[in-house]
C-alpha positions in Angstrom: 86.2 98.0 84.1 89.9 98.7 83.8 90.7 95.3 82.4 88.0 95.6 79.8 89.2 99.0 78.7 92.8 97.6 78.5 91.6 94.8 76.3 89.8 97.2 74.1 92.9 99.4 73.9 95.0 96.5 72.7 92.4 95.7 70.0 92.2 99.4 69.0 96.0 99.6 68.7 96.1 96.3 66.7 93.5 97.7 64.3 95.0 101.2 64.1 91.8 102.9 65.4 93.7 106.0 66.5 90.7 107.9 67.7 89.6 105.0 69.8 93.1 104.6 71.1 93.2 108.2 72.4 89.7 107.9 73.9 90.6 104.6 75.7 93.9 105.9 77.0 92.0 108.9 78.5 89.4 106.6 80.0 92.1 104.4 81.5 93.8 107.5 83.1 90.5 108.5 84.6 89.7 105.0 85.9 93.1 104.7 87.5 92.8 108.1 89.1 89.4 107.3 90.5 90.8 104.0 91.9 93.7 105.7 93.5 91.4 108.3 95.0 89.1 105.6 96.4 92.1 103.7 97.8 93.4 106.8 99.5 90.0 107.5 101.1 89.8 103.9 102.4 93.3 104.2 103.9 92.3 107.5 105.5 89.1 106.0 106.9 90.9 102.9 108.2 93.4 105.1 110.0 90.7 107.2 111.6 91.4 110.3 109.5 88.7 111.8 107.4 89.4 113.4 104.1 87.8 116.7 103.2 
């Protein structure tokens, strides 16, 4: 999903779709944060610590 959004962001910037650029940048921030959260939970689970 992230790579698709990144490709769409490049196209939006190339075509000067400023509203779309802002929306895609926000979507990418959200996707990256969710990935980081998931990776942190996996690390915690693999080390035997549970996150609350």
